[in-house]
N, C-alpha and C positions, 0 to 999 in steps of 0.2 A: 951663596952658602949651600954646600952639598949636604943634604939631609938623608941620603940613601944609606941604608945598612945592608950588610951582606945576607942576613937571614932574619926570620921572624924571631928566633931566639936571641940574636944579637940586638935586635931592636928593643926587646924587653929588658935586656940586661941592665941592671942598675936602676931600673925604673919601678918595677913591681915589688911589692912586699905584702906581708900578712896584714889583714884588716883594712885594706884600701877600698875606696869606692871606685868601681870600674864601670864606665859607660860603654856599651857595645852597640854598634850600628846594626841595622838589618831589620827585616820584617819577615817573620817565619824563617825560611832559609834563603830568602832573596836578599842579596847584598850584604851577607855576613862576612866578616874578616876571618875566614875559616883557618888560615894558616896561623894567624896571631892567636886565635882561641886555642888551637892545639898546642902552640908553644907556651901559652899561659898555663895550660894544664900541666905541661912538662916541668914548669918551674916548681910546682908543688906548693905555691903560696896558698894560704887558707884564710878563712874568716872573711871572705870577700862579700861586699854588697854590690850586686850587679844591677845597673839600670839598663833595661833593654825592653823593647816592645813585648817580647816573649822569651822563652828559654830554649829555643831550638827544638829538637826532637830527641828521643832516646838514642844516645850513642853518637850524636852529631851536633855541631854548633855548641851552644852553651850546655846542652845535655851532657856533654863530656865532663864538664866541671861539676855538674850535679852528681854524676856517677862516682866521682872521686871525692865528694863531700867538701869541695873547696869553696862553695858558695853557702853563706849563712843567711843571706837575705836577698830577695829579689824585689825590685821596684819595676812593675810590669803592668801592661794593660790586657794581656791575653796569655793564658797558660794551657789551652785546651789540647795541645798536640804532644804533651810530654807526660807519660805515665809515671816516670820516676819523680817528676815535679809534684804530681798529684799525690803520690804515696808519701813523700817527705813532708809535704804541707799538712796533709790530714793526720800524719803521725806526730805533728808538732816539732818536726826536726828542721823545718825551714820557715823563716819569717817571710811574710809576703805583704807588700804595700801595693794594693791594687789602685791603679790610677787610670781614669778614662784616657783613651788614646790621644785625643787632641790636646787634653790637658798635659799629658806626659810630654808631647812634642813641645808645647809652649814652656813647660817648666825647664826643659833643657835649653831652649832658645833664649829664654829670659836669663838663665844662669850665665850663659855665654856673653850676653849683652850687659851684664852687670846689674840686672834688675832683681832685687831680692825677693819680690813677691808681686802677685797680681790678683785681680778679682775676675771670677768667671761664674756664669749661671750654671754651668755643667756640674751636676752632682748635688745641687741644692735640694734639701728634703730627703736625701738618701744617706746611707751609711758613709758615703764618700765625704760628706760634710761634717761627720761627727768629730767634735773636739776642735773644729776650725772656726775662725772668726767669720761672721757674716755681716754684710752691710747692705743697705738699700740705696740704689741709684735709680732715679727716674721711675720710682714706683716698683722696681723689680729687686728681688733679693739676690745677692751675689755671695759666693764663698771665696775666702782668700786662700790662695795656694802659694806655698813657698817654692822658689825656683830651685833647680838642682845644679850642683857642680860636681865634677868627678876628679879624683886624683889622677886617673889615667883614662883616656878614651881610645878605644880600638875601633877603627872605621875601615870600610872597604870602598875604594873608588875604582873607576875604570882606567883613568890616566892621571899621571902627575908629572910635573917638571921637577927638577932637582931642588927647587926652592920650596916645594911642598904645595904649590897651587894644584887644586884637585878638580877633576872633571868626573861626574857620575854619569851612569848610563841608564836612561829610562827609569823604570820603577825601582831599580836597585839603589836609587838615590835615597828614598824613604827617610829613615831617621838619621842617616849618616851625617848630613851637614850640621844638624842640631847637636849630635854627640861630639862632633869635632869642635864646635864652639865651646861646649861645656867642659871640656877636658883641660886640666892644668898642664898635662902633657898629653899630646895627641899623636898617635902612631897610625899611619895609613898604610894599608895593604893595597897594592895596585897591580893591574895587569900590564900596564905599559908605563915606562919612564922616558921622558924626553928632556932635552937640554932646556935650561932656563931661557925663556924668551921665545920658545917655539909655540907656546899656546897663545891663541888669540885671547886677549883679555876678556872679550865678551863671551868666551867659551867657558871661563872659569866659574865654577859653582861655589867653591870654598877657597878663600885666599890663603896663601901659604903662611900668613901670620898666625893662623890657628893650628898649624901642623909643625911638630918638632922632628918627627922621624918618619921615614918611608921605607917600605920593604917591597920588593918585587915578588909577585906570585903570578907568573905568566899563564899558568894553566890550572886554575882552581877547579875543583870538582863541580861546583854549582849544582849540588844535589836538589832534586825536586821533591817537595813534601808529599804531594799526592798527584801522581801522574794520571791524567785522564785522556783517553784516546777514543776515537770513533771505532765502532765495530767494523771489522773487515767486510768488504762487499765483494760479491762474486765477480 
């Protein structure tokens, strides 16, 4: 089955609409599906709930969707690199569900695995646990966390075959496999596409059963959030 689409816009066509829950892979600007995010911006859909580790930076990544007011709620673990995010949240214009980073990853993984909820010690005794069920196991208190599913998941991989089997590259893997699992419809942006059967099965990180559409972006920008270099020497 060939899942390849001609462009990011074509891959989103007929899939996205107002009010959806969108899971977006990436960590900072590392491993983000930048072409799909830009195409999502161009669709003009609004009232989105975005599940992502963070919200990009001002003017790039999910920061573009904040600038156009297409996001009404973020489910995130870190928001420190985006001034527009901060402004909208403090002004009461953006709803935020803060989630510890490991808990966020497990909420997505559990959602993709069909597990409705799980217990964790993370957040016990803090505002994270407010309004949530707690239970004692082996003398320790745990808080129950509901899993997450998304109407659409946008992920970034290094390589895919035409059946949607994905290979990620180093730290750019981050939240992408979990987002791919959690999406009812998952669209993968990749740098290389090979024929089905060319990937070594042991090389595959996310099986194609989780991926419905693929789009090629052979030359992504891969912007760096904070470039740090050594001082020049004589």
